[in-house]
N, CA, C and O of each residue as an XYZ file, in Angstrom:
636
protein
N      45.932     19.183      0.325
C      44.589     19.226     -0.187
C      44.543     18.863     -1.659
O      43.625     19.278     -2.366
N      45.486     18.119     -2.121
C      45.496     17.692     -3.512
C      44.444     16.632     -3.757
O      43.981     15.956     -2.839
N      44.081     16.508     -5.019
C      43.062     15.530     -5.395
C      43.706     14.158     -5.552
O      44.747     14.016     -6.193
N      43.085     13.172     -4.968
C      43.571     11.814     -5.111
C      42.554     11.005     -5.905
O      41.452     11.471     -6.191
N      42.941      9.801     -6.249
C      42.029      8.939     -6.996
C      40.778      8.643     -6.177
O      39.703      8.427     -6.736
N      40.918      8.632     -4.845
C      39.780      8.339     -3.981
C      38.786      9.494     -3.936
O      37.618      9.288     -3.605
N      39.240     10.731     -4.269
C      38.355     11.894     -4.259
C      37.494     11.974     -5.509
O      36.545     12.756     -5.549
N      37.800     11.193     -6.517
C      37.055     11.293     -7.766
C      35.659     10.713     -7.602
O      35.455      9.745     -6.870
N      34.699     11.321     -8.297
C      33.333     10.797     -8.205
C      33.219      9.477     -8.960
O      34.072      9.157     -9.789
N      32.184      8.723     -8.679
C      31.964      7.489     -9.434
C      31.858      7.776    -10.932
O      31.484      8.874    -11.343
N      32.186      6.795    -11.716
C      32.208      6.969    -13.171
C      30.810      7.207    -13.725
O      29.808      7.042    -13.029
N      30.770      7.597    -14.991
C      29.502      7.825    -15.668
C      28.639      6.562    -15.679
O      27.411      6.651    -15.669
N      29.262      5.410    -15.698
C      28.508      4.159    -15.671
C      27.666      4.064    -14.406
O      26.496      3.688    -14.468
N      28.254      4.404    -13.254
C      27.522      4.325    -11.991
C      26.452      5.410    -11.900
O      25.387      5.183    -11.326
N      26.726      6.571    -12.456
C      25.702      7.611    -12.529
C      24.524      7.131    -13.372
O      23.363      7.316    -13.006
N      24.843      6.512    -14.505
C      23.808      5.976    -15.385
C      23.001      4.888    -14.673
O      21.771      4.879    -14.737
N      23.697      3.971    -13.995
C      23.002      2.886    -13.308
C      22.107      3.424    -12.179
O      21.017      2.898    -11.956
N      22.554      4.451    -11.479
C      21.721      5.055    -10.437
C      20.443      5.614    -11.054
O      19.358      5.444    -10.498
N      20.568      6.274    -12.191
C      19.381      6.811    -12.859
C      18.450      5.697    -13.338
O      17.230      5.814    -13.230
N      19.026      4.621    -13.865
C      18.214      3.484    -14.318
C      17.442      2.886    -13.146
O      16.242      2.636    -13.261
N      18.109      2.657    -12.029
C      17.435      2.062    -10.870
C      16.383      3.003    -10.286
O      15.339      2.545     -9.821
N      16.644      4.307    -10.302
C      15.634      5.256     -9.839
C      14.409      5.241    -10.744
O      13.280      5.307    -10.257
N      14.618      5.157    -12.055
C      13.493      5.111    -12.991
C      12.719      3.803    -12.848
O      11.492      3.796    -12.945
N      13.418      2.712    -12.620
C      12.737      1.425    -12.402
C      11.886      1.505    -11.134
O      10.738      1.060    -11.126
N      12.441      2.064    -10.075
C      11.696      2.238     -8.827
C      10.480      3.131     -9.050
O       9.383      2.816     -8.588
N      10.670      4.237     -9.752
C       9.563      5.146    -10.043
C       8.489      4.452    -10.875
O       7.296      4.630    -10.628
N       8.909      3.665    -11.857
C       7.936      2.926    -12.676
C       7.116      1.988    -11.798
O       5.899      1.894    -11.959
N       7.763      1.304    -10.886
C       7.031      0.433     -9.972
C       6.050      1.208     -9.114
O       4.925      0.759     -8.895
N       6.470      2.379     -8.622
C       5.592      3.193     -7.786
C       4.412      3.744     -8.571
O       3.331      3.930     -8.012
N       4.604      4.005     -9.852
C       3.507      4.545    -10.644
C       2.568      3.458    -11.147
O       1.392      3.726    -11.393
N       3.067      2.236    -11.304
C       2.216      1.120    -11.716
C       1.433      0.579    -10.529
O       0.285      0.163    -10.685
N       2.031      0.579     -9.359
C       1.422     -0.016     -8.173
C       0.023      0.517     -7.860
O      -0.876     -0.289     -7.620
N      -0.204      1.826     -7.851
C      -1.554      2.300     -7.531
C      -2.617      1.856     -8.535
O      -3.792      1.755     -8.180
N      -2.232      1.594     -9.754
C      -3.226      1.195    -10.748
C      -3.673     -0.247    -10.582
O      -4.553     -0.706    -11.311
N      -3.082     -0.970     -9.634
C      -3.474     -2.364     -9.439
C      -4.627     -2.516     -8.470
O      -5.277     -3.562     -8.474
N      -4.915     -1.527     -7.640
C      -5.932     -1.753     -6.621
C      -7.307     -1.158     -6.853
O      -8.241     -1.626     -6.202
N      -7.528     -0.170     -7.718
C      -8.885      0.339     -7.813
C      -9.885     -0.714     -8.266
O     -10.980     -0.807     -7.712
N      -9.525     -1.496     -9.251
C     -10.446     -2.498     -9.770
C     -10.717     -3.594     -8.754
O     -11.846     -4.074     -8.650
N      -9.707     -3.995     -8.011
C      -9.884     -5.081     -7.052
C     -10.957     -4.702     -6.031
O     -11.828     -5.519     -5.730
N     -10.913     -3.481     -5.492
C     -11.872     -3.122     -4.465
C     -13.266     -2.885     -5.028
O     -14.250     -3.221     -4.369
N     -13.381     -2.316     -6.223
C     -14.712     -2.128     -6.796
C     -15.298     -3.452     -7.242
O     -16.511     -3.649     -7.161
N     -14.467     -4.357     -7.709
C     -14.940     -5.668     -8.149
C     -15.488     -6.450     -6.966
O     -16.542     -7.077     -7.074
N     -14.798     -6.420     -5.854
C     -15.253     -7.160     -4.683
C     -16.627     -6.654     -4.251
O     -17.451     -7.430     -3.769
N     -16.870     -5.382     -4.420
C     -18.122     -4.791     -3.974
C     -19.268     -5.023     -4.965
O     -20.416     -5.153     -4.541
N     -18.984     -5.079     -6.295
C     -20.034     -5.009     -7.294
C     -20.261     -6.252     -8.148
O     -21.102     -6.195     -9.045
N     -19.575     -7.361     -7.935
C     -19.644     -8.435     -8.908
C     -19.948     -9.782     -8.294
O     -19.958     -9.968     -7.077
N     -20.197    -10.714     -9.204
C     -20.372    -12.101     -8.777
C     -19.007    -12.722     -8.521
O     -17.983    -12.136     -8.871
N     -18.985    -13.894     -7.919
C     -17.740    -14.553     -7.554
C     -16.869    -14.843     -8.763
O     -15.664    -14.597     -8.717
N     -17.440    -15.357     -9.842
C     -16.658    -15.679    -11.028
C     -16.040    -14.422    -11.634
O     -14.873    -14.435    -12.024
N     -16.792    -13.361    -11.714
C     -16.273    -12.112    -12.261
C     -15.172    -11.557    -11.366
O     -14.176    -11.027    -11.858
N     -15.352    -11.678    -10.053
C     -14.307    -11.233     -9.120
C     -12.993    -11.935     -9.408
O     -11.942    -11.298     -9.486
N     -13.057    -13.243     -9.564
C     -11.849    -14.031     -9.808
C     -11.196    -13.622    -11.120
O      -9.980    -13.434    -11.175
N     -11.989    -13.483    -12.178
C     -11.442    -13.127    -13.494
C     -10.748    -11.770    -13.445
O      -9.628    -11.622    -13.935
N     -11.410    -10.785    -12.857
C     -10.816     -9.446    -12.806
C      -9.629     -9.374    -11.854
O      -8.659     -8.667    -12.127
N      -9.696    -10.086    -10.757
C      -8.588    -10.089     -9.821
C      -7.364    -10.731    -10.445
O      -6.256    -10.220    -10.288
N      -7.539    -11.840    -11.149
C      -6.418    -12.499    -11.814
C      -5.819    -11.581    -12.858
O      -4.604    -11.581    -13.059
N      -6.653    -10.797    -13.527
C      -6.142     -9.875    -14.532
C      -5.220     -8.837    -13.898
O      -4.296     -8.361    -14.558
N      -5.447     -8.475    -12.639
C      -4.609     -7.491    -11.959
C      -3.380     -8.097    -11.295
O      -2.435     -7.372    -10.984
N      -3.368     -9.384    -11.072
C      -2.238    -10.022    -10.406
C      -0.936     -9.827    -11.193
O       0.076     -9.482    -10.584
N      -0.913    -10.032    -12.522
C       0.345     -9.800    -13.238
C       0.843     -8.362    -13.101
O       2.046     -8.128    -12.983
N      -0.074     -7.408    -13.118
C       0.319     -6.011    -12.954
C       0.887     -5.762    -11.565
O       1.855     -5.019    -11.404
N       0.283     -6.387    -10.569
C       0.783     -6.272     -9.200
C       2.176     -6.888     -9.077
O       3.053     -6.318     -8.429
N       2.375     -8.036     -9.691
C       3.684     -8.702     -9.673
C       4.722     -7.832    -10.382
O       5.846     -7.690     -9.901
N       4.352     -7.258    -11.514
C       5.274     -6.381    -12.248
C       5.649     -5.180    -11.390
O       6.822     -4.815    -11.309
N       4.661     -4.565    -10.751
C       4.929     -3.385     -9.926
C       5.872     -3.705     -8.775
O       6.838     -2.977     -8.543
N       5.598     -4.794     -8.050
C       6.467     -5.155     -6.932
C       7.843     -5.605     -7.408
O       8.835     -5.373     -6.718
N       7.922     -6.243     -8.575
C       9.215     -6.634     -9.129
C      10.037     -5.399     -9.486
O      11.228     -5.329     -9.183
N       9.394     -4.424    -10.134
C      10.094     -3.180    -10.466
C      10.584     -2.474     -9.202
O      11.719     -2.001     -9.152
N       9.736     -2.406     -8.193
C      10.138     -1.772     -6.929
C      11.314     -2.517     -6.300
O      12.254     -1.898     -5.802
N      11.256     -3.843     -6.327
C      12.335     -4.648     -5.753
C      13.649     -4.476     -6.494
O      14.699     -4.324     -5.869
N      13.603     -4.499     -7.822
C      14.820     -4.336     -8.624
C      15.418     -2.950     -8.400
O      16.625     -2.815     -8.199
N      14.574     -1.925     -8.435
C      15.063     -0.562     -8.225
C      15.687     -0.385     -6.852
O      16.758      0.208     -6.724
N      15.020     -0.898     -5.825
C      15.539     -0.786     -4.462
C      16.837     -1.565     -4.300
O      17.797     -1.067     -3.712
N      16.867     -2.780     -4.820
C      18.065     -3.616     -4.716
C      19.250     -2.948     -5.411
O      20.347     -2.908     -4.855
N      19.041     -2.428     -6.611
C      20.115     -1.765     -7.344
C      20.631     -0.530     -6.625
O      21.839     -0.306     -6.555
N      19.723      0.267     -6.094
C      20.136      1.466     -5.358
C      20.890      1.102     -4.086
O      21.848      1.780     -3.715
N      20.465      0.040     -3.421
C      21.182     -0.414     -2.221
C      22.588     -0.896     -2.563
O      23.533     -0.638     -1.817
N      22.727     -1.590     -3.682
C      24.068     -2.027     -4.111
C      24.974     -0.831     -4.382
O      26.140     -0.827     -3.985
N      24.439      0.182     -5.056
C      25.232      1.383     -5.325
C      25.580      2.104     -4.029
O      26.688      2.621     -3.880
N      24.646      2.140     -3.101
C      24.903      2.775     -1.819
C      26.024      2.043     -1.087
O      26.921      2.685     -0.541
N      25.989      0.734     -1.068
C      27.040     -0.031     -0.389
C      28.395      0.147     -1.063
O      29.422      0.242     -0.392
N      28.393      0.191     -2.391
C      29.652      0.343     -3.116
C      30.266      1.732     -2.899
O      31.484      1.859     -2.771
N      29.431      2.764     -2.859
C      29.923      4.137     -2.788
C      29.550      4.813     -1.471
O      29.332      6.024     -1.456
N      29.471      4.087     -0.386
C      29.039      4.634      0.897
C      29.896      5.806      1.370
O      29.410      6.649      2.123
N      31.141      5.880      0.953
C      32.059      6.937      1.398
C      31.972      8.197      0.532
O      32.624      9.193      0.846
N      31.192      8.179     -0.536
C      31.013      9.346     -1.414
C      29.718     10.056     -1.041
O      28.707      9.943     -1.734
N      29.770     10.789      0.070
C      28.562     11.375      0.632
C      27.847     12.306     -0.344
O      26.630     12.215     -0.506
N      28.582     13.187     -0.986
C      27.955     14.149     -1.897
C      27.300     13.434     -3.080
O      26.202     13.801     -3.496
N      27.969     12.419     -3.618
C      27.404     11.665     -4.736
C      26.136     10.939     -4.312
O      25.142     10.944     -5.039
N      26.166     10.316     -3.143
C      24.985      9.619     -2.648
C      23.809     10.572     -2.455
O      22.673     10.249     -2.802
N      24.091     11.742     -1.901
C      23.029     12.724     -1.697
C      22.404     13.154     -3.015
O      21.184     13.128     -3.176
N      23.252     13.548     -3.952
C      22.736     14.121     -5.199
C      22.240     13.094     -6.199
O      21.448     13.428     -7.081
N      22.687     11.849     -6.083
C      22.360     10.857     -7.098
C      21.369      9.800     -6.614
O      20.602      9.265     -7.415
N      21.373      9.497     -5.330
C      20.505      8.414     -4.850
C      19.481      8.903     -3.824
O      18.282      8.711     -4.024
N      19.920      9.523     -2.739
C      19.005      9.780     -1.632
C      17.974     10.871     -1.914
O      16.783     10.663     -1.681
N      18.404     12.016     -2.404
C      17.437     13.083     -2.680
C      16.517     12.696     -3.837
O      15.303     12.861     -3.716
N      17.052     12.181     -4.970
C      16.113     11.704     -6.004
C      15.228     10.554     -5.516
O      14.065     10.467     -5.909
N      15.754      9.680     -4.673
C      14.948      8.591     -4.119
C      13.820      9.098     -3.242
O      12.717      8.553     -3.253
N      14.104     10.139     -2.486
C      13.073     10.740     -1.637
C      11.944     11.314     -2.498
O      10.767     11.132     -2.188
N      12.308     12.003     -3.572
C      11.284     12.568     -4.451
C      10.568     11.496     -5.269
O       9.400     11.664     -5.619
N      11.256     10.402     -5.574
C      10.608      9.282     -6.246
C       9.534      8.694     -5.340
O       8.415      8.440     -5.786
N       9.868      8.477     -4.074
C       8.886      7.974     -3.121
C       7.724      8.943     -2.939
O       6.567      8.532     -2.849
N       8.043     10.231     -2.886
C       7.003     11.244     -2.744
C       6.072     11.247     -3.956
O       4.860     11.401     -3.805
N       6.629     11.078     -5.152
C       5.772     11.014     -6.345
C       4.896      9.767     -6.325
O       3.770      9.794     -6.821
N       5.402      8.676     -5.756
C       4.585      7.474     -5.597
C       3.437      7.692     -4.623
O       2.323      7.223     -4.858
N       3.704      8.402     -3.531
C       2.651      8.712     -2.560
C       1.587      9.588     -3.211
O       0.391      9.339     -3.061
N       2.022     10.605     -3.928
C       1.076     11.502     -4.600
C       0.246     10.731     -5.624
O      -0.972     10.900     -5.695
N       0.905      9.885     -6.414
C       0.200      9.077     -7.406
C      -0.826      8.161     -6.747
O      -1.924      7.975     -7.272
N      -0.477      7.600     -5.617
C      -1.395      6.721     -4.895
C      -2.630      7.483     -4.428
O      -3.755      7.019     -4.612
N      -2.420      8.653     -3.822
C      -3.571      9.419     -3.330
C      -4.419      9.992     -4.468
O      -5.639     10.088     -4.344
N      -3.780     10.368     -5.566
C      -4.551     10.799     -6.734
C      -5.432      9.659     -7.220
O      -6.594      9.868     -7.568
N      -4.881      8.461     -7.242
C      -5.644      7.296     -7.676
C      -6.775      6.981     -6.698
O      -7.888      6.663     -7.116
N      -6.493      7.067     -5.409
C      -7.525      6.775     -4.400
C      -8.681      7.762     -4.522
O      -9.842      7.355     -4.572
N      -8.372      9.048     -4.570
C      -9.432     10.052     -4.549
C      -9.952     10.394     -5.937
O     -11.005     11.019     -6.063
N      -9.228      9.992     -6.986
C      -9.712     10.219     -8.344
C     -10.485      9.035     -8.870
O     -11.666      9.159     -9.194
N      -9.836      7.883     -8.960
C     -10.465      6.691     -9.530
C     -11.431      6.035     -8.557
O     -12.486      5.550     -8.967
N     -11.088      6.012     -7.288
C     -11.927      5.333     -6.296
C     -12.841      6.282     -5.551
O     -13.683      5.846     -4.767
N     -12.687      7.566     -5.783
C     -13.460      8.590     -5.090
C     -13.254      8.524     -3.577
O     -14.153      8.878     -2.814
N     -12.080      8.075     -3.142
C     -11.731      8.044     -1.731
C     -12.588      7.118     -0.891
O     -12.694      7.293      0.323
N     -13.188      6.153     -1.520
C     -14.168      5.323     -0.846
C     -13.541      4.279      0.068
O     -14.028      4.057      1.176
N     -12.475      3.639     -0.378
C     -12.026      2.440      0.326
C     -10.508      2.393      0.419
O      -9.806      2.602     -0.570
N     -10.014      2.118      1.616
C      -8.593      1.871      1.822
C      -8.424      0.384      2.095
O      -8.580     -0.059      3.232
N      -8.107     -0.386      1.066
C      -7.906     -1.820      1.220
C      -6.466     -2.129      1.581
O      -5.646     -1.227      1.753
N      -6.173     -3.403      1.694
C      -4.830     -3.850      2.064
C      -3.797     -3.431      1.026
O      -2.692     -3.020      1.381
N      -4.149     -3.531     -0.255
C      -3.201     -3.151     -1.307
C      -2.932     -1.654     -1.273
O      -1.798     -1.219     -1.472
N      -3.963     -0.871     -1.023
C      -3.806      0.581     -0.925
C      -2.878      0.944      0.226
O      -1.979      1.770      0.070
N      -3.095      0.331      1.367
C      -2.265      0.610      2.544
C      -0.824      0.167      2.300
O       0.114      0.861      2.695
N      -0.644     -0.987      1.652
C       0.710     -1.461      1.334
C       1.415     -0.514      0.373
O       2.615     -0.272      0.504
N       0.678      0.019     -0.583
C       1.269      0.952     -1.548
C       1.681      2.250     -0.868
O       2.776      2.757     -1.112
N       0.825      2.788     -0.026
C       1.166      4.019      0.703
C       2.360      3.765      1.619
O       3.240      4.616      1.745
N       2.391      2.601      2.253
C       3.508      2.269      3.138
C       4.811      2.137      2.351
O       5.850      2.627      2.795
N       4.770      1.485      1.196
C       5.987      1.287      0.400
C       6.510      2.609     -0.152
O       7.700      2.902     -0.042
N       5.630      3.399     -0.742
C       6.079      4.657     -1.337
C       6.461      5.672     -0.261
O       7.467      6.370     -0.385
N       5.657      5.746      0.786
C       5.985      6.646      1.893
C       7.244      6.206      2.616
O       8.062      7.035      3.014
N       7.400      4.899      2.784
C       8.612      4.375      3.418
C       9.859      4.726      2.630
O      10.884      5.093      3.204
N       9.770      4.612      1.312
C      10.915      4.976      0.458
C      11.264      6.447      0.652
O      12.435      6.802      0.793
N      10.254      7.291      0.657
C      10.489      8.720      0.810
C      11.105      9.040      2.170
O      12.050      9.824      2.253
N      10.581      8.447      3.221
C      11.086      8.703      4.577
C      12.506      8.149      4.741
O      13.380      8.829      5.279
N      12.732      6.933      4.285
C      14.062      6.313      4.429
C      15.109      7.100      3.656
O      16.181      7.392      4.187
N      14.809      7.448      2.402
C      15.781      8.218      1.611
C      16.010      9.597      2.218
O      17.138     10.091      2.225
N      14.955     10.219      2.724
C      15.115     11.518      3.384
C      15.968     11.411      4.634
O      16.823     12.261      4.885
N      15.736     10.368      5.419
C      16.529     10.131      6.630
C      17.993      9.876      6.273
O      18.892     10.425      6.910
N      18.234      9.046      5.260
C      19.611      8.766      4.842
C      20.280     10.015      4.271
O      21.483     10.208      4.443
N      19.508     10.861      3.594
C      20.057     12.119      3.093
C      20.518     13.000      4.252
O      21.588     13.606      4.194
N      19.712     13.063      5.293
C      20.099     13.857      6.471
C      21.348     13.293      7.135
O      22.252     14.044      7.501
N      21.400     11.990      7.287
C      22.568     11.360      7.912
C      23.825     11.611      7.080
O      24.863     11.994      7.620
N      23.731     11.397      5.775
C      24.907     11.585      4.929
C      25.296     13.059      4.821
O      26.481     13.374      4.711
N      24.325     13.958      4.851
C      24.650     15.386      4.855
C      25.395     15.746      6.134
O      26.353     16.518      6.099
N      24.963     15.192      7.259
C      25.634     15.419      8.535
C      27.057     14.860      8.492
O      27.993     15.513      8.952
N      27.226     13.641      7.937
C      28.561     13.039      7.855
C      29.473     13.856      6.951
O      30.647     14.052      7.266
N      28.945     14.330      5.837
C      29.742     15.139      4.908
C      30.156     16.445      5.574
O      31.289     16.899      5.420
N      29.238     17.037      6.307
C      29.536     18.278      7.007
C      30.613     18.057      8.060
O      31.533     18.863      8.197
N      30.495     16.960      8.803
C      31.486     16.648      9.829
C      32.857     16.385      9.193
O      33.889     16.807      9.714
N      32.842     15.689      8.074
C      34.096     15.408      7.366
C      34.740     16.696      6.861
O      35.961     16.840      6.916
N      33.935     17.623      6.376
C      34.431     18.903      5.882
C      35.043     19.722      7.027
O      36.065     20.384      6.846
N      34.413     19.670      8.195
C      34.948     20.389      9.350
C      36.288     19.811      9.780
O      37.208     20.546     10.138
N      36.387     18.485      9.741
C      37.636     17.823     10.120
C      38.763     18.165      9.164
O      39.913     18.318      9.574
N      38.425     18.285      7.878
C      39.450     18.559      6.862
C      39.891     20.015      6.860
O      40.970     20.334      6.362
N      39.067     20.904      7.412
C      39.397     22.334      7.371
C      40.353     22.735      8.451
O      40.724     23.905      8.544
């Protein structure tokens, strides 16, 4: 039962990178809901030219939000693939924080829907945002359960 080099946790660099990618993902989830309130109210209340001007103004924000979400997800997936055999590290550093990051995105989305929009309209962007943030939360939660089960099974085998 001695410690080997393979038993060591990932270095501080990988811990730091996991935190960076989680924050990037969270930033994307928090920016994403702010892209749709104006689009739906503009479509309802404005002339065609004003609709185009305001919609274009939100497109860069939408692109930034989806880019942040993509970078964060891609980075976390790379870390997961690199350290797939470090179940405890994955649970504590990627999956459980990822689940709560997705949950905070869902909460932020619903606060925005019922606060800024007064719960009036569920447009395509709103549904996509709820799906993305909720999907992140569900996927990370599911992976946390799987890795917790694998770690438990591994611990039983070693005992």
